[in-house]
MARROBA-11400 format. One record per residue (C-alpha): residue number from 1; residue in one letter; x, z, y. Coordinates in steps of 0.001 Angstrom, whole numbers, plus 500000, padded with zeros to 6 digits. Layout:
<recs>
   k r     xx     zz     yy
 NUM A      X      Z      Y
...
</recs>
This chain:
<recs>
   k r     xx     zz     yy
   1 M 509292 495276 523461
   2 N 508011 496031 520002
   3 P 509897 499189 518867
   4 L 510400 497775 515411
   5 Q 511939 494543 516729
   6 G 514106 496612 519031
   7 A 515317 498676 516068
   8 E 516128 495516 514074
   9 Q 518118 494136 516965
  10 A 519872 497460 517521
  11 V 521023 497900 513931
  12 L 522341 494335 513800
  13 G 524046 494773 517157
  14 A 525653 497988 515892
  15 V 527109 496203 512858
  16 L 528316 493302 514950
  17 L 530049 495734 517277
  18 D 531374 497975 514519
  19 P 531578 496538 510963
  20 G 532335 500033 509695
  21 Q 528695 500981 510269
  22 L 527801 499019 507142
  23 A 529306 501879 505133
  24 H 526445 504082 506437
  25 L 523727 501488 505685
  26 G 524097 500972 501940
  27 W 520408 501841 501433
  28 L 519222 499161 503879
  29 A 518539 495706 502377
  30 P 517986 492323 504077
  31 E 514364 492204 502898
  32 H 513642 495310 504933
  33 F 513901 493235 508120
  34 D 510764 491546 509437
  35 R 512211 488478 511172
  36 P 513784 485813 508914
  37 A 516748 485416 511275
  38 H 517456 489128 511087
  39 R 517236 489106 507303
  40 A 519687 486190 507060
  41 L 522110 487760 509522
  42 F 522147 491165 507827
  43 A 522662 489485 504446
  44 A 525551 487490 505889
  45 L 527166 490620 507344
  46 R 526953 492400 504014
  47 K 528425 489361 502279
  48 L 531328 489244 504718
  49 R 531967 492921 504062
  50 S 531895 492474 500284
  51 D 534309 489503 500630
  52 G 536758 491669 502535
  53 H 536554 490064 505985
  54 P 539683 490702 508085
  55 A 537594 492520 510693
  56 L 537167 495387 508280
  57 A 540902 496081 508306
  58 T 540903 496686 512031
  59 E 541257 500350 512802
  60 G 541222 501720 516333
  61 G 541549 498295 517927
  62 A 539318 495468 519067
  63 I 537150 493682 516521
  64 P 538094 490005 516145
  65 L 535555 487545 517478
  66 S 535571 485812 514099
  67 W 533423 488674 512762
  68 V 530550 487458 514943
  69 T 531121 483738 514594
  70 D 531551 483873 510817
  71 A 528373 485940 510446
  72 V 526378 483529 512581
  73 E 527734 480529 510685
  74 A 526899 482065 507286
  75 A 523408 483094 508355
  76 G 522804 479698 509941
  77 R 522933 478098 506505
  78 H 519670 479832 505641
  79 V 517743 479858 508966
  80 R 517614 477456 511862
  81 G 518171 478228 515512
  82 L 520567 481152 515092
  83 T 523394 480899 517623
  84 A 526294 482972 518853
  85 V 524330 483525 522076
  86 Y 521635 485355 520132
  87 A 524296 487405 518361
  88 H 525552 488604 521721
  89 T 521954 489369 522686
  90 L 521789 491631 519640
  91 I 525019 493320 520733
  92 S 523538 493959 524180
  93 A 520396 495426 522565
  94 C 522381 498192 520820
  95 P 522632 501356 522930
  96 R 525150 503065 520632
  97 P 526684 501608 517461
  98 E 527174 505083 515975
  99 H 523373 505463 515877
 100 A 523081 502624 513350
 101 P 521739 504872 510519
 102 V 518810 505966 512686
 103 Y 518077 502390 513762
 104 G 518159 501476 510067
 105 R 515713 504272 509324
 106 M 513281 502723 511815
 107 V 513683 499337 510132
 108 L 512991 500920 506737
 109 E 509842 502569 508095
 110 G 508493 499210 509229
 111 A 509346 497683 505856
 112 I 507429 500423 504030
 113 H 504312 499805 506144
 114 R 504532 496041 505597
 115 T 505125 496337 501866
 116 I 502153 498633 501314
 117 A 499900 496410 503430
 118 Q 500927 493290 501472
 119 H 500199 494913 498100
 120 A 496877 496230 499385
 121 I 495892 492684 500370
 122 R 496788 491432 496874
 123 L 494752 494204 495290
 124 H 491748 493260 497413
 125 Q 492094 489592 496503
 126 A 492313 490453 492800
 127 A 489248 492693 493055
 128 R 487162 490003 494725
 129 S 488308 487403 492202
 130 D 487457 489699 489260
 131 A 484051 490375 490759
 132 L 483283 486673 490765
 133 Q 484554 486140 487233
 134 G 483078 489320 485686
 135 Q 486544 490714 484887
 136 V 488488 493864 485758
 137 E 491965 493230 484348
 138 G 493384 491591 487478
 139 A 492285 494400 489789
 140 L 493562 497108 487431
 141 R 496896 495296 487078
 142 R 497290 495035 490837
 143 A 496359 498686 491209
 144 D 499127 499602 488754
 145 V 501611 497511 490717
 146 L 500587 499170 494006
 147 S 500886 502619 492408
 148 G 504358 501738 491148
 149 V 505374 500443 494571
 150 L 504218 503689 496207
 151 S 506249 505732 493735
 152 D 509328 503567 494322
 153 L 508959 503854 498100
 154 A 508540 507604 497836
 155 Q 511843 507740 495961
 156 R 513532 505615 498596
 157 W 512223 507870 501348
 158 E 513011 510987 499348
 159 T 509484 512390 499554
 160 E 507295 513876 496866
 161 P 504510 511434 495926
 162 R 501251 513375 495845
 163 P 497716 512383 496857
 164 V 496761 513799 500260
 165 P 493426 512887 501918
 166 P 493716 511454 505421
 167 V 491745 513042 508257
 168 P 489623 511282 509204
 169 T 489172 508962 506253
 170 P 489510 505373 507596
 171 I 486845 503908 505302
 172 T 484202 505777 503355
 173 A 484253 505317 499608
 174 S 480813 503721 499565
 175 A 481474 501242 502361
 176 D 481655 497694 501130
 177 P 481142 494845 503644
 178 S 480357 492296 500936
 179 P 476708 491928 499914
 180 V 475641 492920 496407
 181 S 475118 489840 494280
 182 A 471760 489113 492691
 183 E 473380 489127 489246
 184 V 474677 492688 489718
 185 C 471259 493855 490890
 186 E 469612 492231 487890
 187 D 472007 493945 485466
 188 E 471349 497317 487085
 189 Q 467582 496842 487082
 190 F 467568 495666 483491
 191 L 469589 498697 482425
 192 L 467135 501052 484167
 193 T 464290 499280 482436
 194 V 465904 499862 479040
 195 L 466604 503523 479802
 196 A 463072 504168 481035
 197 D 461486 502377 478061
 198 R 463770 503830 475373
 199 P 464707 507411 476333
 200 T 467189 507762 473473
 201 A 469244 504992 475085
 202 M 470443 507550 477648
 203 D 472715 508986 474952
 204 E 474660 505715 474943
 205 V 475655 505787 478630
 206 V 475204 509302 480019
 207 G 478719 510333 479055
 208 W 480532 507772 481194
 209 L 478109 506110 483637
 210 R 477529 507765 487014
 211 P 474931 507190 489761
 212 G 477727 506070 492117
 213 D 478510 503165 489765
 214 F 475345 501380 490847
 215 A 475725 498965 493734
 216 A 472115 499359 494911
 217 P 471557 502917 496220
 218 A 467965 502985 494928
 219 H 469188 502134 491441
 220 G 471755 504934 491527
 221 Q 469112 507425 492681
 222 L 466709 506363 489929
 223 Y 469498 506683 487356
 224 Q 470090 510189 488695
 225 C 466434 510985 488050
 226 L 466777 509743 484488
 227 G 469893 511837 484055
 228 A 468127 514946 485328
 229 L 465234 514499 482877
 230 H 467703 513883 480047
 231 H 469770 516925 480974
 232 R 466712 519203 481004
 233 G 465513 517804 477677
 234 E 462218 516649 479182
 235 P 460384 513527 477975
 236 I 461181 510265 479733
 237 D 458517 507679 480508
 238 H 457288 505944 483601
 239 I 455029 508887 484583
 240 T 457722 511595 484303
 241 L 460260 509335 485981
 242 L 457891 508675 488891
 243 W 457208 512402 489219
 244 E 460965 513178 489315
 245 A 461529 510472 491926
 246 Q 458746 511940 494071
 247 R 460167 515466 493768
 248 R 463506 514161 495042
 249 G 461844 512474 498042
 250 L 462680 508925 497018
 251 L 459139 507733 497645
 252 A 458717 509555 500930
 253 D 461890 508254 502587
 254 G 461344 504686 501399
 255 A 464413 504597 499167
 256 L 462176 503464 496291
 257 T 459051 501375 496811
 258 A 456075 501196 494471
 259 D 456731 497508 493805
 260 H 460373 498167 492953
 261 F 459455 501006 490642
 262 A 456827 498850 488913
 263 A 459355 496016 488422
 264 I 461585 498491 486555
 265 C 459113 500573 484560
 266 D 456197 498234 483861
 267 V 458146 495885 481570
 268 V 459559 496283 478056
 269 G 463241 497118 477884
 270 A 464702 495203 474933
 271 G 468355 495097 475935
 272 D 471455 496910 474744
 273 A 471956 499922 477003
 274 G 475635 500296 476131
 275 W 476457 496679 476942
 276 L 474436 496718 480155
 277 G 476091 499961 481196
 278 E 479491 498348 480732
 279 Q 478436 495527 483063
 280 V 477413 498037 485713
 281 L 480686 499921 485284
 282 R 482677 496696 485432
 283 S 481094 495891 488783
 284 S 481838 499435 489932
 285 I 485542 498990 489165
 286 T 485891 495854 491279
 287 R 483952 497400 494192
 288 T 485998 500592 494009
 289 A 489249 498578 493868
 290 A 488196 496543 496918
 291 T 487335 499692 498832
 292 A 490647 501345 497895
 293 A 492514 498215 498964
 294 R 490848 498217 502389
 295 Q 491597 501896 502805
 296 V 495261 501450 501942
 297 R 495585 498449 504249
 298 A 493992 500363 507130
 299 L 496452 503193 506544
 300 A 499429 500815 506393
 301 E 498419 499212 509681
 302 N 498415 502636 511378
 303 E 501909 502681 512859
 304 A 501529 506339 513822
 305 L 501736 507397 510178
 306 S 505135 508431 508889
 307 P 506175 506820 505562
 308 G 505691 510065 503648
 309 R 502150 510573 504944
 310 L 501317 506903 504443
 311 I 502450 506967 500795
 312 N 500513 510159 500002
 313 H 497350 508979 501758
 314 A 497552 505653 499887
 315 L 497857 507498 496569
 316 H 494746 509470 497474
 317 A 492851 506259 498242
 318 L 493616 505008 494722
 319 G 492213 508199 493137
 320 P 488561 507020 492814
 321 L 489751 503862 491068
 322 D 491709 505899 488551
 323 E 488587 507967 487840
 324 V 486407 504879 487267
 325 R 489137 503327 485141
 326 T 489215 506405 482874
 327 R 485456 506186 482293
 328 W 485771 502459 481623
 329 Q 488360 503134 478939
 330 N 486131 505796 477413
 331 A 483163 503433 477403
 332 T 484997 500456 475936
 333 G 487413 502337 473677
 334 R 490407 500682 475271
 335 S 493734 502448 475459
 336 P 495075 503190 478933
 337 A 497152 500425 480411
 338 H 500577 501597 481354
 339 P 501995 500187 484597
 340 P 505056 497995 484089
 341 A 508353 499855 484363
 342 R 510041 499194 487665
 343 A 513769 498645 487404
 344 P 515786 500469 490044
 345 A 516568 498294 493039
 346 P 520129 497000 493114
 347 D 520491 498428 496606
 348 G 518754 501682 495794
 349 P 519794 504490 498117
 350 P 522125 507190 496863
 351 P 520652 510566 497887
 352 T 523565 511393 500177
 353 R 523169 508181 502097
 354 M 519413 508498 502328
 355 R 519753 512015 503659
 356 A 522089 510631 506278
 357 A 519494 508000 507192
 358 L 516737 510558 507500
 359 A 518838 512918 509536
 360 R 518813 512765 513287
 361 S 521481 510718 514952
 362 A 524801 512426 515469
 363 P 527572 510457 517203
 364 L 530376 509572 514859
 365 P 533957 510066 516001
 366 T 535348 506913 517544
 367 P 538996 505925 517882
 368 P 540354 506232 521431
 369 G 541232 503193 523424
 370 S 538653 500811 521921
 371 N 536878 498248 524083
 372 R 533827 496038 523813
 373 L 533992 492261 523717
 374 G 535228 491122 527088
 375 P 535688 493214 530245
 376 A 533281 496102 530669
 377 P 532983 499040 533058
 378 A 534396 502355 531996
 379 P 531900 504360 529976
 380 A 530306 507465 531391
 381 A 531252 510853 530018
 382 S 527949 511125 528149
 383 R 528467 507836 526329
 384 P 531601 507865 524124
 385 P 533396 504527 523844
 386 S 532604 502241 520906
 387 R 534615 499701 519058
 388 G 534416 496193 520425
 389 H 535519 492659 519744
 390 G 538769 491128 520783
</recs>
C-alpha cells in the first residue's frame, strides 16, 4: 500500500473510532488529503464536531453508530461512491486511534510535497508562455507566489525558511531541454555585432548583462571576451576580439567557428545595445524560471525529502531567478515587485498543536471499559483499549 494513502485512511479511521481525536488535529485541513473521498469525509467529520454531534458528549463509553453514518451521509453529498462499508474499512486501517496526530503529520507531509509540485508546474507553464510572448511578468508573478507558498508552508511546519543547496543538485542551472529559438539567437548575435562595432556600447550593458544570460554558449563566451577587453581598457575591434577568443581557446575547441565569427564581426552594428541587451536578459529570465521550476518539481517528487529540507532546497533553486530579476530591474529601472501578502489560513496551526503533530506518537490515556464497534477479542497488554462505537 502507498504509505500516504495508508496514513490518510488511518487518520480518518482514528477520528471515526474516537471523535475526540479531532481536538488534536486542528492544524489538519480537508485540502491536505489527496483523495477526494477522504477530503469530503474529513470535512464532514469536522462539520459534525462544530455542530455539536451527540457522539462528542460520550465519555468513557461506546461511540454511537450515528457518528459514522452521519459522517458518511454528509460526505456523500459531495462525492459519489462513499458508503458505510468503506468507513468501516477506514476503521480497520487504523492501528491505534491515539496515534492520530502522527498519522495527520504524514498526511500534511504529502500535502506539502503536492502543493510545491503544483506551483512548480504553474511556474514552468508561465515561463514557457512568457518566452513565446516576449514577456517576463507572468513568470515573475508565479515565482513570487511559489516563494510565498514556501514561506507559508515553512510556518506551518515550524521550520526556518532558508536556502540550502541539495546534494546532488537534481538539475544543473544551465540545463534546458527546450531548443533555443532562432529569434533569441538573432537578438544575441545582433547585440554582439553592435558591441564589437561600437566599443563604447559596452558601457550600456556591462553593469547588468552577464555571459550566462546568453542562450547560445558561443555567444556567452564571445561576450565574455568583450567584457575582458573592456575591463582591461584595451581597444575593441574584430582583430582584438579574435585574438582574445583565440587566447581563451574558443577557436581551438570549436566553440566558435570562423564563419560564426565573421557573421558577427564583419557587419555594421547599427542597433541600440541597451534595448538588445534587455531582450537577451528577458530571455534569460524565462529560461532561468523554467529551470528553477523543473528543479523544484524534481525536489517535490522526491518522497525521501522531509518537508523542511524540501522547502529550503526549493528556496535555493529560486535563488538564480532572484539574481536575474534584480539585474532586470536595474536595467529597466523598474521597482521591485512585492509578492502579494498571504492572509493566514483559517485553519492555521497554533504552535502548541503543531508541536504536538511533529512530536513522536505517545499513547493518550484512554477510559477503561471501552469497546470497539461490535464484538472484538480482548486487546493484548501492549495495545491499550480504544474507544469504539455502540
